C-alpha positions in Angstrom: 9.4 -31.9 -18.5 7.0 -30.4 -15.8 4.3 -29.3 -18.2 1.5 -31.1 -16.3 2.5 -29.5 -13.0 2.8 -26.1 -14.5 -0.5 -26.4 -16.2 -2.3 -27.6 -13.0 -0.7 -24.8 -11.0 -1.6 -22.2 -13.6 -5.2 -23.4 -13.7 -5.5 -23.5 -9.9 -4.1 -19.9 -9.7 -7.1 -18.6 -11.5 -9.2 -19.4 -8.3 -6.5 -19.1 -5.7 -7.7 -16.9 -2.9 -4.3 -15.3 -2.3 -3.8 -14.6 -6.0 -7.3 -13.1 -6.3 -6.7 -10.9 -3.3 -3.3 -9.7 -4.6 -4.7 -9.1 -8.1 -7.6 -7.1 -6.6 -5.3 -5.0 -4.5 -2.9 -4.5 -7.4 -5.8 -3.3 -9.6 -7.0 -0.8 -7.0 -3.4 0.5 -6.3 -2.7 0.8 -10.0 -5.9 2.8 -10.6 -5.0 5.1 -7.6 -1.5 5.6 -8.9 -2.7 6.4 -12.4 -5.1 9.0 -11.0 -2.5 10.5 -8.7 -0.2 10.7 -11.7 -2.8 12.5 -13.8 -3.2 14.9 -10.8 0.4 15.9 -10.8 2.1 13.2 -8.7 3.9 11.7 -11.6 6.9 10.2 -9.6 4.8 8.0 -7.3 4.8 4.3 -7.9 3.2 1.3 -6.1 6.4 0.7 -4.1 6.0 4.1 -2.4 2.6 3.2 -1.0 3.9 1.5 2.2 5.5 4.7 3.4 2.3 6.8 3.1 0.1 4.0 4.4 2.3 3.3 7.5 3.7 6.7 8.6 2.6 8.2 11.8 1.4 11.9 11.9 4.5 12.8 14.0 6.8 10.9 11.8 8.2 7.3 12.0 11.6 5.8 11.9 12.8 4.0 8.9 13.1 0.8 10.9 9.5 1.0 12.1 8.3 1.7 8.6 10.3 -1.3 7.3 8.8 -3.6 10.0 5.3 -2.4 9.3 5.7 -3.0 5.6 7.5 -6.4 6.0 10.6 -5.3 4.2 14.2 -4.8 5.1 15.5 -1.6 6.6 17.7 -1.2 3.6 14.8 -1.6 1.1 12.8 1.0 3.0 15.8 3.3 3.1 15.8 3.2 -0.7 12.1 4.0 -1.0 12.4 6.8 1.6 15.4 8.3 -0.3 13.4 8.3 -3.5 10.4 10.0 -1.8 12.8 12.6 -0.2 14.3 13.4 -3.6 10.8 14.0 -5.0 9.9 16.2 -2.0 7.2 14.0 -0.4 9.1 13.3 2.9 12.0 14.7 4.9 14.3 12.8 7.2 16.3 13.8 10.3 18.0 12.0 13.1 15.4 10.7 15.6 15.3 12.8 18.8 15.1 9.7 21.0 17.7 7.6 19.2 20.3 9.5 17.2 21.2 6.3 15.3 17.7 6.1 13.9 16.3 8.2 11.1 12.9 9.7 11.4 10.7 10.2 8.3 8.1 12.9 8.2 5.7 14.0 5.5 6.3 17.4 3.8 3.5 19.6 2.6 3.7 17.8 -0.8 3.5 14.5 1.0 0.4 15.6 2.9 -1.2 16.8 -0.4 -0.6 13.4 -1.9 -2.3 11.8 1.1 -5.3 14.1 0.7 -5.5 13.3 -3.0 -5.1 9.6 -2.5 -7.8 9.6 0.2 -10.2 11.4 -2.2 -9.3 9.0 -5.1 -9.7 6.0 -2.9 -13.2 7.1 -1.9 -14.1 7.6 -5.5 -12.9 4.2 -6.4 -14.8 2.7 -3.5 -17.9 4.5 -4.5 -17.5 3.1 -8.1 -17.2 -0.4 -6.6 -20.3 0.2 -4.4 -22.2 1.4 -7.4 -21.3 -1.8 -9.3 -21.7 -4.3 -6.4 -24.1 -2.6 -4.1 -23.2 -1.0 -0.7 -24.2 -4.1 1.2 -21.7 -6.3 -0.6 -18.9 -3.8 -0.2 -19.6 -3.5 3.5 -19.5 -7.3 3.7 -16.3 -7.4 1.7 -14.7 -4.9 4.0 -15.7 -6.8 7.1 -14.5 -10.1 5.6 -11.1 -8.5 4.7 -10.7 -6.9 8.1 -11.4 -10.3 9.7 -8.8 -12.1 7.5 -6.1 -9.4 8.0 -6.7 -9.3 11.8 -5.5 -12.9 12.0 -8.7 -14.2 13.4 -9.2 -16.5 10.5 -6.3 -18.8 11.0 -5.3 -20.8 8.0 -5.9 -24.5 8.3 
């Protein structure tokens, strides 16, 4: 019934900027998760990444993590609970607002961040070896520009 529309959409998705960016990010995250798993962090999945990527050194409330990740507080609470069960974070009432829950990394969570930083550097070095350091620097600058909101969509 809608075969033509579906076919056109599918064909256009192959060159869609958003899809290409999402696919590239998913590929890098999957490679990082695979290597983290091989290094002993077997319970980490892509849905956990926003906690590690958006937590402050002194800890962050669940509401703030949710806002930074663009998800509901309830969804972030589920992710934080999983990470707490696996020993990567700990939670406690926030000292400034007893209704809020503060999330902090544990030693295991800090070790994961160290491992992820090393793996990310290795992946970036592999990409630079393939594309050349100049192209990678240009790609980073372009992505920073796009994510800073300075390139407003038309």
